[in-house]
PDB file of N, CA, C and O in Angstrom:
ATOM      1  N   UNK A   1      56.766 102.616 107.823  1.00  0.00           N
ATOM      2  CA  UNK A   1      57.523 101.637 108.585  1.00  0.00           C
ATOM      3  C   UNK A   1      56.571 101.030 109.617  1.00  0.00           C
ATOM      4  O   UNK A   1      55.841 101.741 110.307  1.00  0.00           O
ATOM      5  N   UNK A   2      56.599  99.707 109.704  1.00  0.00           N
ATOM      6  CA  UNK A   2      55.710  99.052 110.660  1.00  0.00           C
ATOM      7  C   UNK A   2      56.232  99.238 112.086  1.00  0.00           C
ATOM      8  O   UNK A   2      57.414  99.526 112.271  1.00  0.00           O
ATOM      9  N   UNK A   3      55.383  99.080 113.083  1.00  0.00           N
ATOM     10  CA  UNK A   3      55.780  99.347 114.478  1.00  0.00           C
ATOM     11  C   UNK A   3      56.944  98.490 114.978  1.00  0.00           C
ATOM     12  O   UNK A   3      57.741  98.967 115.786  1.00  0.00           O
ATOM     13  N   UNK A   4      57.063  97.245 114.525  1.00  0.00           N
ATOM     14  CA  UNK A   4      58.166  96.387 114.981  1.00  0.00           C
ATOM     15  C   UNK A   4      59.504  96.906 114.450  1.00  0.00           C
ATOM     16  O   UNK A   4      60.489  96.954 115.188  1.00  0.00           O
ATOM     17  N   UNK A   5      59.540  97.295 113.176  1.00  0.00           N
ATOM     18  CA  UNK A   5      60.779  97.839 112.606  1.00  0.00           C
ATOM     19  C   UNK A   5      61.111  99.191 113.224  1.00  0.00           C
ATOM     20  O   UNK A   5      62.281  99.509 113.438  1.00  0.00           O
ATOM     21  N   UNK A   6      60.087  99.982 113.509  1.00  0.00           N
ATOM     22  CA  UNK A   6      60.307 101.283 114.139  1.00  0.00           C
ATOM     23  C   UNK A   6      60.872 101.111 115.545  1.00  0.00           C
ATOM     24  O   UNK A   6      61.757 101.862 115.954  1.00  0.00           O
ATOM     25  N   UNK A   7      60.368 100.130 116.285  1.00  0.00           N
ATOM     26  CA  UNK A   7      60.883  99.866 117.632  1.00  0.00           C
ATOM     27  C   UNK A   7      62.326  99.374 117.581  1.00  0.00           C
ATOM     28  O   UNK A   7      63.140  99.762 118.419  1.00  0.00           O
ATOM     29  N   UNK A   8      62.652  98.525 116.607  1.00  0.00           N
ATOM     30  CA  UNK A   8      64.031  98.033 116.467  1.00  0.00           C
ATOM     31  C   UNK A   8      64.979  99.177 116.110  1.00  0.00           C
ATOM     32  O   UNK A   8      66.093  99.259 116.627  1.00  0.00           O
ATOM     33  N   UNK A   9      64.524 100.053 115.222  1.00  0.00           N
ATOM     34  CA  UNK A   9      65.329 101.214 114.851  1.00  0.00           C
ATOM     35  C   UNK A   9      65.567 102.112 116.068  1.00  0.00           C
ATOM     36  O   UNK A   9      66.686 102.571 116.294  1.00  0.00           O
ATOM     37  N   UNK A  10      64.522 102.358 116.843  1.00  0.00           N
ATOM     38  CA  UNK A  10      64.643 103.216 118.013  1.00  0.00           C
ATOM     39  C   UNK A  10      65.570 102.602 119.062  1.00  0.00           C
ATOM     40  O   UNK A  10      66.364 103.319 119.672  1.00  0.00           O
ATOM     41  N   UNK A  11      65.481 101.275 119.285  1.00  0.00           N
ATOM     42  CA  UNK A  11      66.387 100.603 120.229  1.00  0.00           C
ATOM     43  C   UNK A  11      67.838 100.744 119.785  1.00  0.00           C
ATOM     44  O   UNK A  11      68.721 101.005 120.602  1.00  0.00           O
ATOM     45  N   UNK A  12      68.080 100.570 118.486  1.00  0.00           N
ATOM     46  CA  UNK A  12      69.443 100.706 117.967  1.00  0.00           C
ATOM     47  C   UNK A  12      69.956 102.133 118.136  1.00  0.00           C
ATOM     48  O   UNK A  12      71.117 102.345 118.484  1.00  0.00           O
ATOM     49  N   UNK A  13      69.094 103.095 117.892  1.00  0.00           N
ATOM     50  CA  UNK A  13      69.480 104.495 118.039  1.00  0.00           C
ATOM     51  C   UNK A  13      69.783 104.820 119.500  1.00  0.00           C
ATOM     52  O   UNK A  13      70.780 105.481 119.789  1.00  0.00           O
ATOM     53  N   UNK A  14      68.947 104.368 120.413  1.00  0.00           N
ATOM     54  CA  UNK A  14      69.187 104.629 121.835  1.00  0.00           C
ATOM     55  C   UNK A  14      70.451 103.940 122.338  1.00  0.00           C
ATOM     56  O   UNK A  14      71.172 104.500 123.163  1.00  0.00           O
ATOM     57  N   UNK A  15      70.723 102.742 121.855  1.00  0.00           N
ATOM     58  CA  UNK A  15      71.951 102.035 122.247  1.00  0.00           C
ATOM     59  C   UNK A  15      73.176 102.811 121.766  1.00  0.00           C
ATOM     60  O   UNK A  15      74.156 102.937 122.501  1.00  0.00           O
ATOM     61  N   UNK A  16      73.128 103.328 120.549  1.00  0.00           N
ATOM     62  CA  UNK A  16      74.232 104.126 120.008  1.00  0.00           C
ATOM     63  C   UNK A  16      74.449 105.384 120.834  1.00  0.00           C
ATOM     64  O   UNK A  16      75.584 105.717 121.177  1.00  0.00           O
ATOM     65  N   UNK A  17      73.371 106.079 121.152  1.00  0.00           N
ATOM     66  CA  UNK A  17      73.471 107.296 121.969  1.00  0.00           C
ATOM     67  C   UNK A  17      74.032 106.969 123.341  1.00  0.00           C
ATOM     68  O   UNK A  17      74.857 107.721 123.860  1.00  0.00           O
ATOM     69  N   UNK A  18      73.602 105.863 123.941  1.00  0.00           N
ATOM     70  CA  UNK A  18      74.107 105.465 125.254  1.00  0.00           C
ATOM     71  C   UNK A  18      75.603 105.200 125.253  1.00  0.00           C
ATOM     72  O   UNK A  18      76.314 105.613 126.169  1.00  0.00           O
ATOM     73  N   UNK A  19      76.077 104.513 124.229  1.00  0.00           N
ATOM     74  CA  UNK A  19      77.516 104.220 124.132  1.00  0.00           C
ATOM     75  C   UNK A  19      78.311 105.507 123.935  1.00  0.00           C
ATOM     76  O   UNK A  19      79.339 105.709 124.581  1.00  0.00           O
ATOM     77  N   UNK A  20      77.839 106.372 123.051  1.00  0.00           N
ATOM     78  CA  UNK A  20      78.534 107.641 122.797  1.00  0.00           C
ATOM     79  C   UNK A  20      78.584 108.475 124.076  1.00  0.00           C
ATOM     80  O   UNK A  20      79.630 109.037 124.403  1.00  0.00           O
ATOM     81  N   UNK A  21      77.471 108.564 124.800  1.00  0.00           N
ATOM     82  CA  UNK A  21      77.452 109.345 126.039  1.00  0.00           C
ATOM     83  C   UNK A  21      78.336 108.732 127.121  1.00  0.00           C
ATOM     84  O   UNK A  21      78.952 109.458 127.902  1.00  0.00           O
ATOM     85  N   UNK A  22      78.404 107.400 127.172  1.00  0.00           N
ATOM     86  CA  UNK A  22      79.263 106.744 128.162  1.00  0.00           C
ATOM     87  C   UNK A  22      80.738 107.048 127.887  1.00  0.00           C
ATOM     88  O   UNK A  22      81.501 107.311 128.817  1.00  0.00           O
ATOM     89  N   UNK A  23      81.136 107.013 126.624  1.00  0.00           N
ATOM     90  CA  UNK A  23      82.522 107.342 126.276  1.00  0.00           C
ATOM     91  C   UNK A  23      82.801 108.807 126.593  1.00  0.00           C
ATOM     92  O   UNK A  23      83.851 109.139 127.143  1.00  0.00           O
ATOM     93  N   UNK A  24      81.860 109.681 126.246  1.00  0.00           N
ATOM     94  CA  UNK A  24      82.024 111.114 126.535  1.00  0.00           C
ATOM     95  C   UNK A  24      82.165 111.354 128.033  1.00  0.00           C
ATOM     96  O   UNK A  24      83.025 112.127 128.457  1.00  0.00           O
ATOM     97  N   UNK A  25      81.331 110.701 128.837  1.00  0.00           N
ATOM     98  CA  UNK A  25      81.414 110.847 130.289  1.00  0.00           C
ATOM     99  C   UNK A  25      82.756 110.355 130.816  1.00  0.00           C
ATOM    100  O   UNK A  25      83.381 111.007 131.652  1.00  0.00           O
ATOM    101  N   UNK A  26      83.193 109.203 130.321  1.00  0.00           N
ATOM    102  CA  UNK A  26      84.461 108.641 130.785  1.00  0.00           C
ATOM    103  C   UNK A  26      85.626 109.574 130.466  1.00  0.00           C
ATOM    104  O   UNK A  26      86.514 109.767 131.296  1.00  0.00           O
ATOM    105  N   UNK A  27      85.623 110.146 129.281  1.00  0.00           N
ATOM    106  CA  UNK A  27      86.744 111.006 128.882  1.00  0.00           C
ATOM    107  C   UNK A  27      86.667 112.358 129.574  1.00  0.00           C
ATOM    108  O   UNK A  27      87.655 112.824 130.141  1.00  0.00           O
ATOM    109  N   UNK A  28      85.498 112.992 129.529  1.00  0.00           N
ATOM    110  CA  UNK A  28      85.412 114.363 130.032  1.00  0.00           C
ATOM    111  C   UNK A  28      85.401 114.435 131.551  1.00  0.00           C
ATOM    112  O   UNK A  28      86.004 115.345 132.120  1.00  0.00           O
ATOM    113  N   UNK A  29      84.744 113.520 132.211  1.00  0.00           N
ATOM    114  CA  UNK A  29      84.660 113.597 133.676  1.00  0.00           C
ATOM    115  C   UNK A  29      85.705 112.732 134.365  1.00  0.00           C
ATOM    116  O   UNK A  29      86.443 113.210 135.226  1.00  0.00           O
ATOM    117  N   UNK A  30      85.768 111.474 133.990  1.00  0.00           N
ATOM    118  CA  UNK A  30      86.680 110.576 134.694  1.00  0.00           C
ATOM    119  C   UNK A  30      88.139 110.893 134.395  1.00  0.00           C
ATOM    120  O   UNK A  30      88.936 111.083 135.314  1.00  0.00           O
ATOM    121  N   UNK A  31      88.490 110.950 133.117  1.00  0.00           N
ATOM    122  CA  UNK A  31      89.897 111.166 132.777  1.00  0.00           C
ATOM    123  C   UNK A  31      90.352 112.582 133.093  1.00  0.00           C
ATOM    124  O   UNK A  31      91.460 112.779 133.591  1.00  0.00           O
ATOM    125  N   UNK A  32      89.505 113.572 132.808  1.00  0.00           N
ATOM    126  CA  UNK A  32      89.926 114.961 132.962  1.00  0.00           C
ATOM    127  C   UNK A  32      89.786 115.477 134.393  1.00  0.00           C
ATOM    128  O   UNK A  32      90.468 116.432 134.765  1.00  0.00           O
ATOM    129  N   UNK A  33      88.925 114.873 135.196  1.00  0.00           N
ATOM    130  CA  UNK A  33      88.691 115.393 136.545  1.00  0.00           C
ATOM    131  C   UNK A  33      89.072 114.386 137.622  1.00  0.00           C
ATOM    132  O   UNK A  33      89.929 114.662 138.461  1.00  0.00           O
ATOM    133  N   UNK A  34      88.436 113.222 137.597  1.00  0.00           N
ATOM    134  CA  UNK A  34      88.604 112.246 138.679  1.00  0.00           C
ATOM    135  C   UNK A  34      90.014 111.661 138.704  1.00  0.00           C
ATOM    136  O   UNK A  34      90.642 111.586 139.760  1.00  0.00           O
ATOM    137  N   UNK A  35      90.507 111.248 137.538  1.00  0.00           N
ATOM    138  CA  UNK A  35      91.816 110.594 137.478  1.00  0.00           C
ATOM    139  C   UNK A  35      92.924 111.526 137.007  1.00  0.00           C
ATOM    140  O   UNK A  35      93.989 111.055 136.606  1.00  0.00           O
ATOM    141  N   UNK A  36      92.702 112.824 137.046  1.00  0.00           N
ATOM    142  CA  UNK A  36      93.703 113.779 136.548  1.00  0.00           C
ATOM    143  C   UNK A  36      95.018 113.675 137.306  1.00  0.00           C
ATOM    144  O   UNK A  36      96.088 113.709 136.697  1.00  0.00           O
ATOM    145  N   UNK A  37      94.951 113.550 138.613  1.00  0.00           N
ATOM    146  CA  UNK A  37      96.195 113.467 139.389  1.00  0.00           C
ATOM    147  C   UNK A  37      96.980 112.212 139.064  1.00  0.00           C
ATOM    148  O   UNK A  37      98.207 112.259 138.976  1.00  0.00           O
ATOM    149  N   UNK A  38      96.298 111.088 138.883  1.00  0.00           N
ATOM    150  CA  UNK A  38      96.981 109.845 138.531  1.00  0.00           C
ATOM    151  C   UNK A  38      97.558 109.922 137.117  1.00  0.00           C
ATOM    152  O   UNK A  38      98.642 109.400 136.858  1.00  0.00           O
ATOM    153  N   UNK A  39      96.838 110.567 136.208  1.00  0.00           N
ATOM    154  CA  UNK A  39      97.319 110.690 134.833  1.00  0.00           C
ATOM    155  C   UNK A  39      98.472 111.673 134.701  1.00  0.00           C
ATOM    156  O   UNK A  39      99.213 111.623 133.720  1.00  0.00           O
ATOM    157  N   UNK A  40      98.635 112.568 135.675  1.00  0.00           N
ATOM    158  CA  UNK A  40      99.718 113.550 135.615  1.00  0.00           C
ATOM    159  C   UNK A  40     101.103 112.917 135.723  1.00  0.00           C
ATOM    160  O   UNK A  40     102.104 113.578 135.445  1.00  0.00           O
ATOM    161  N   UNK A  41     101.175 111.654 136.119  1.00  0.00           N
ATOM    162  CA  UNK A  41     102.463 110.967 136.183  1.00  0.00           C
ATOM    163  C   UNK A  41     103.026 110.721 134.780  1.00  0.00           C
ATOM    164  O   UNK A  41     104.236 110.556 134.619  1.00  0.00           O
ATOM    165  N   UNK A  42     102.159 110.697 133.773  1.00  0.00           N
ATOM    166  CA  UNK A  42     102.573 110.488 132.388  1.00  0.00           C
ATOM    167  C   UNK A  42     102.587 111.842 131.693  1.00  0.00           C
ATOM    168  O   UNK A  42     101.681 112.654 131.886  1.00  0.00           O
ATOM    169  N   UNK A  43     103.617 112.085 130.884  1.00  0.00           N
ATOM    170  CA  UNK A  43     103.727 113.358 130.170  1.00  0.00           C
ATOM    171  C   UNK A  43     103.601 113.132 128.670  1.00  0.00           C
ATOM    172  O   UNK A  43     104.167 112.186 128.122  1.00  0.00           O
ATOM    173  N   UNK A  44     102.852 114.014 128.012  1.00  0.00           N
ATOM    174  CA  UNK A  44     102.673 113.972 126.558  1.00  0.00           C
ATOM    175  C   UNK A  44     103.079 115.334 126.028  1.00  0.00           C
ATOM    176  O   UNK A  44     102.461 116.342 126.368  1.00  0.00           O
ATOM    177  N   UNK A  45     104.091 115.372 125.216  1.00  0.00           N
ATOM    178  CA  UNK A  45     104.558 116.638 124.652  1.00  0.00           C
ATOM    179  C   UNK A  45     105.020 117.618 125.709  1.00  0.00           C
ATOM    180  O   UNK A  45     104.917 118.829 125.517  1.00  0.00           O
ATOM    181  N   UNK A  46     105.523 117.119 126.814  1.00  0.00           N
ATOM    182  CA  UNK A  46     106.009 117.985 127.878  1.00  0.00           C
ATOM    183  C   UNK A  46     104.947 118.406 128.886  1.00  0.00           C
ATOM    184  O   UNK A  46     105.262 119.075 129.870  1.00  0.00           O
ATOM    185  N   UNK A  47     103.700 118.026 128.654  1.00  0.00           N
ATOM    186  CA  UNK A  47     102.619 118.383 129.563  1.00  0.00           C
ATOM    187  C   UNK A  47     102.093 117.134 130.255  1.00  0.00           C
ATOM    188  O   UNK A  47     102.109 116.053 129.666  1.00  0.00           O
ATOM    189  N   UNK A  48     101.627 117.263 131.498  1.00  0.00           N
ATOM    190  CA  UNK A  48     101.032 116.110 132.184  1.00  0.00           C
ATOM    191  C   UNK A  48      99.782 115.624 131.436  1.00  0.00           C
ATOM    192  O   UNK A  48      99.027 116.428 130.890  1.00  0.00           O
ATOM    193  N   UNK A  49      99.575 114.313 131.417  1.00  0.00           N
ATOM    194  CA  UNK A  49      98.461 113.726 130.677  1.00  0.00           C
ATOM    195  C   UNK A  49      97.114 114.192 131.222  1.00  0.00           C
ATOM    196  O   UNK A  49      96.181 114.387 130.442  1.00  0.00           O
ATOM    197  N   UNK A  50      96.985 114.374 132.520  1.00  0.00           N
ATOM    198  CA  UNK A  50      95.741 114.877 133.097  1.00  0.00           C
ATOM    199  C   UNK A  50      95.402 116.266 132.584  1.00  0.00           C
ATOM    200  O   UNK A  50      94.246 116.546 132.268  1.00  0.00           O
ATOM    201  N   UNK A  51      96.387 117.128 132.500  1.00  0.00           N
ATOM    202  CA  UNK A  51      96.199 118.475 131.942  1.00  0.00           C
ATOM    203  C   UNK A  51      95.828 118.388 130.471  1.00  0.00           C
ATOM    204  O   UNK A  51      94.952 119.115 130.003  1.00  0.00           O
ATOM    205  N   UNK A  52      96.499 117.493 129.736  1.00  0.00           N
ATOM    206  CA  UNK A  52      96.228 117.338 128.317  1.00  0.00           C
ATOM    207  C   UNK A  52      94.782 116.912 128.083  1.00  0.00           C
ATOM    208  O   UNK A  52      94.114 117.451 127.201  1.00  0.00           O
ATOM    209  N   UNK A  53      94.287 115.939 128.876  1.00  0.00           N
ATOM    210  CA  UNK A  53      92.895 115.513 128.735  1.00  0.00           C
ATOM    211  C   UNK A  53      91.949 116.662 129.031  1.00  0.00           C
ATOM    212  O   UNK A  53      90.947 116.836 128.337  1.00  0.00           O
ATOM    213  N   UNK A  54      92.254 117.442 130.046  1.00  0.00           N
ATOM    214  CA  UNK A  54      91.382 118.550 130.416  1.00  0.00           C
ATOM    215  C   UNK A  54      91.359 119.661 129.390  1.00  0.00           C
ATOM    216  O   UNK A  54      90.335 120.323 129.225  1.00  0.00           O
ATOM    217  N   UNK A  55      92.459 119.882 128.701  1.00  0.00           N
ATOM    218  CA  UNK A  55      92.545 121.002 127.766  1.00  0.00           C
ATOM    219  C   UNK A  55      92.249 120.610 126.320  1.00  0.00           C
ATOM    220  O   UNK A  55      91.373 121.199 125.686  1.00  0.00           O
ATOM    221  N   UNK A  56      92.966 119.630 125.798  1.00  0.00           N
ATOM    222  CA  UNK A  56      92.791 119.275 124.394  1.00  0.00           C
ATOM    223  C   UNK A  56      92.158 117.906 124.191  1.00  0.00           C
ATOM    224  O   UNK A  56      91.398 117.713 123.242  1.00  0.00           O
ATOM    225  N   UNK A  57      92.452 116.978 125.046  1.00  0.00           N
ATOM    226  CA  UNK A  57      92.006 115.600 124.844  1.00  0.00           C
ATOM    227  C   UNK A  57      90.506 115.444 124.837  1.00  0.00           C
ATOM    228  O   UNK A  57      89.957 114.762 123.971  1.00  0.00           O
ATOM    229  N   UNK A  58      89.829 116.067 125.791  1.00  0.00           N
ATOM    230  CA  UNK A  58      88.376 115.948 125.852  1.00  0.00           C
ATOM    231  C   UNK A  58      87.721 116.566 124.625  1.00  0.00           C
ATOM    232  O   UNK A  58      86.744 116.023 124.110  1.00  0.00           O
ATOM    233  N   UNK A  59      88.238 117.681 124.155  1.00  0.00           N
ATOM    234  CA  UNK A  59      87.680 118.314 122.957  1.00  0.00           C
ATOM    235  C   UNK A  59      87.918 117.462 121.715  1.00  0.00           C
ATOM    236  O   UNK A  59      87.027 117.318 120.878  1.00  0.00           O
ATOM    237  N   UNK A  60      89.107 116.902 121.595  1.00  0.00           N
ATOM    238  CA  UNK A  60      89.414 116.050 120.454  1.00  0.00           C
ATOM    239  C   UNK A  60      88.525 114.807 120.463  1.00  0.00           C
ATOM    240  O   UNK A  60      87.989 114.419 119.425  1.00  0.00           O
ATOM    241  N   UNK A  61      88.372 114.191 121.614  1.00  0.00           N
ATOM    242  CA  UNK A  61      87.512 113.014 121.724  1.00  0.00           C
ATOM    243  C   UNK A  61      86.071 113.385 121.392  1.00  0.00           C
ATOM    244  O   UNK A  61      85.375 112.607 120.739  1.00  0.00           O
ATOM    245  N   UNK A  62      85.606 114.565 121.828  1.00  0.00           N
ATOM    246  CA  UNK A  62      84.254 114.996 121.526  1.00  0.00           C
ATOM    247  C   UNK A  62      84.034 115.116 120.018  1.00  0.00           C
ATOM    248  O   UNK A  62      82.999 114.681 119.512  1.00  0.00           O
ATOM    249  N   UNK A  63      84.978 115.691 119.303  1.00  0.00           N
ATOM    250  CA  UNK A  63      84.853 115.815 117.845  1.00  0.00           C
ATOM    251  C   UNK A  63      84.841 114.435 117.200  1.00  0.00           C
ATOM    252  O   UNK A  63      84.064 114.195 116.276  1.00  0.00           O
ATOM    253  N   UNK A  64      85.690 113.527 117.671  1.00  0.00           N
ATOM    254  CA  UNK A  64      85.702 112.165 117.137  1.00  0.00           C
ATOM    255  C   UNK A  64      84.397 111.436 117.441  1.00  0.00           C
ATOM    256  O   UNK A  64      83.923 110.651 116.619  1.00  0.00           O
ATOM    257  N   UNK A  65      83.814 111.686 118.609  1.00  0.00           N
ATOM    258  CA  UNK A  65      82.534 111.069 118.951  1.00  0.00           C
ATOM    259  C   UNK A  65      81.405 111.580 118.057  1.00  0.00           C
ATOM    260  O   UNK A  65      80.514 110.814 117.687  1.00  0.00           O
ATOM    261  N   UNK A  66      81.436 112.853 117.713  1.00  0.00           N
ATOM    262  CA  UNK A  66      80.424 113.401 116.802  1.00  0.00           C
ATOM    263  C   UNK A  66      80.544 112.723 115.431  1.00  0.00           C
ATOM    264  O   UNK A  66      79.536 112.339 114.837  1.00  0.00           O
ATOM    265  N   UNK A  67      81.759 112.578 114.939  1.00  0.00           N
ATOM    266  CA  UNK A  67      81.971 111.909 113.654  1.00  0.00           C
ATOM    267  C   UNK A  67      81.530 110.448 113.712  1.00  0.00           C
ATOM    268  O   UNK A  67      80.920 109.948 112.767  1.00  0.00           O
ATOM    269  N   UNK A  68      81.833 109.764 114.809  1.00  0.00           N
ATOM    270  CA  UNK A  68      81.410 108.375 114.972  1.00  0.00           C
ATOM    271  C   UNK A  68      79.892 108.271 115.037  1.00  0.00           C
ATOM    272  O   UNK A  68      79.310 107.351 114.462  1.00  0.00           O
ATOM    273  N   UNK A  69      79.249 109.201 115.726  1.00  0.00           N
ATOM    274  CA  UNK A  69      77.791 109.192 115.818  1.00  0.00           C
ATOM    275  C   UNK A  69      77.159 109.365 114.443  1.00  0.00           C
ATOM    276  O   UNK A  69      76.191 108.679 114.114  1.00  0.00           O
ATOM    277  N   UNK A  70      77.694 110.268 113.647  1.00  0.00           N
ATOM    278  CA  UNK A  70      77.155 110.485 112.301  1.00  0.00           C
ATOM    279  C   UNK A  70      77.310 109.220 111.464  1.00  0.00           C
ATOM    280  O   UNK A  70      76.369 108.815 110.783  1.00  0.00           O
ATOM    281  N   UNK A  71      78.479 108.594 111.505  1.00  0.00           N
ATOM    282  CA  UNK A  71      78.725 107.395 110.709  1.00  0.00           C
ATOM    283  C   UNK A  71      77.821 106.245 111.147  1.00  0.00           C
ATOM    284  O   UNK A  71      77.232 105.565 110.307  1.00  0.00           O
ATOM    285  N   UNK A  72      77.708 106.026 112.445  1.00  0.00           N
ATOM    286  CA  UNK A  72      76.882 104.924 112.946  1.00  0.00           C
ATOM    287  C   UNK A  72      75.407 105.187 112.666  1.00  0.00           C
ATOM    288  O   UNK A  72      74.682 104.270 112.281  1.00  0.00           O
ATOM    289  N   UNK A  73      74.954 106.416 112.853  1.00  0.00           N
ATOM    290  CA  UNK A  73      73.552 106.745 112.601  1.00  0.00           C
ATOM    291  C   UNK A  73      73.209 106.593 111.123  1.00  0.00           C
ATOM    292  O   UNK A  73      72.132 106.100 110.786  1.00  0.00           O
ATOM    293  N   UNK A  74      74.107 107.008 110.243  1.00  0.00           N
ATOM    294  CA  UNK A  74      73.873 106.805 108.807  1.00  0.00           C
ATOM    295  C   UNK A  74      73.780 105.321 108.466  1.00  0.00           C
ATOM    296  O   UNK A  74      72.941 104.925 107.657  1.00  0.00           O
ATOM    297  N   UNK A  75      74.634 104.498 109.075  1.00  0.00           N
ATOM    298  CA  UNK A  75      74.574 103.056 108.836  1.00  0.00           C
ATOM    299  C   UNK A  75      73.262 102.470 109.366  1.00  0.00           C
ATOM    300  O   UNK A  75      72.655 101.620 108.715  1.00  0.00           O
ATOM    301  N   UNK A  76      72.827 102.918 110.536  1.00  0.00           N
ATOM    302  CA  UNK A  76      71.545 102.452 111.083  1.00  0.00           C
ATOM    303  C   UNK A  76      70.392 102.879 110.185  1.00  0.00           C
ATOM    304  O   UNK A  76      69.472 102.096 109.949  1.00  0.00           O
ATOM    305  N   UNK A  77      70.429 104.098 109.686  1.00  0.00           N
ATOM    306  CA  UNK A  77      69.373 104.577 108.794  1.00  0.00           C
ATOM    307  C   UNK A  77      69.301 103.722 107.533  1.00  0.00           C
ATOM    308  O   UNK A  77      68.213 103.362 107.083  1.00  0.00           O
ATOM    309  N   UNK A  78      70.445 103.402 106.973  1.00  0.00           N
ATOM    310  CA  UNK A  78      70.462 102.559 105.763  1.00  0.00           C
ATOM    311  C   UNK A  78      69.933 101.160 106.075  1.00  0.00           C
ATOM    312  O   UNK A  78      69.151 100.603 105.305  1.00  0.00           O
ATOM    313  N   UNK A  79      70.362 100.596 107.204  1.00  0.00           N
ATOM    314  CA  UNK A  79      69.959  99.236 107.573  1.00  0.00           C
ATOM    315  C   UNK A  79      68.454  99.154 107.794  1.00  0.00           C
ATOM    316  O   UNK A  79      67.839  98.136 107.476  1.00  0.00           O
ATOM    317  N   UNK A  80      67.860 100.199 108.328  1.00  0.00           N
ATOM    318  CA  UNK A  80      66.427 100.183 108.628  1.00  0.00           C
ATOM    319  C   UNK A  80      65.580 100.845 107.548  1.00  0.00           C
ATOM    320  O   UNK A  80      64.364 100.965 107.703  1.00  0.00           O
ATOM    321  N   UNK A  81      66.208 101.273 106.460  1.00  0.00           N
ATOM    322  CA  UNK A  81      65.477 101.795 105.336  1.00  0.00           C
ATOM    323  C   UNK A  81      64.903 103.190 105.506  1.00  0.00           C
ATOM    324  O   UNK A  81      63.885 103.516 104.896  1.00  0.00           O
ATOM    325  N   UNK A  82      65.538 104.022 106.327  1.00  0.00           N
ATOM    326  CA  UNK A  82      65.055 105.380 106.527  1.00  0.00           C
ATOM    327  C   UNK A  82      66.107 106.429 106.149  1.00  0.00           C
ATOM    328  O   UNK A  82      66.017 107.585 106.563  1.00  0.00           O
ATOM    329  N   UNK A  83      67.099 106.017 105.363  1.00  0.00           N
ATOM    330  CA  UNK A  83      68.185 106.926 104.984  1.00  0.00           C
ATOM    331  C   UNK A  83      67.689 107.939 103.967  1.00  0.00           C
ATOM    332  O   UNK A  83      66.976 107.593 103.026  1.00  0.00           O
ATOM    333  N   UNK A  84      68.074 109.195 104.167  1.00  0.00           N
ATOM    334  CA  UNK A  84      67.727 110.258 103.234  1.00  0.00           C
ATOM    335  C   UNK A  84      68.995 110.735 102.532  1.00  0.00           C
ATOM    336  O   UNK A  84      69.992 111.047 103.183  1.00  0.00           O
ATOM    337  N   UNK A  85      68.950 110.791 101.215  1.00  0.00           N
ATOM    338  CA  UNK A  85      70.122 111.257 100.459  1.00  0.00           C
ATOM    339  C   UNK A  85      70.229 112.742 100.445  1.00  0.00           C
ATOM    340  O   UNK A  85      71.160 113.289  99.852  1.00  0.00           O
TER     341      UNK A  85
END
């Protein structure tokens, strides 16, 4: 792979990681900790939403983020010609 294509691939990979980490930070820290009291006004399944984010929501979002990262990274690998079967 030539250096220009390698740099483009690396920029795309870093942008993907940045977006995934930003969503993870927003869900795990902001929703579960910072805004927990405000979210407690809403109830999901009988539990306050802030509690739900802290207990199950952050974990569920984390698993979904891992799946999204795999899908996006595979698409980037195919687009840049570095996909391994």
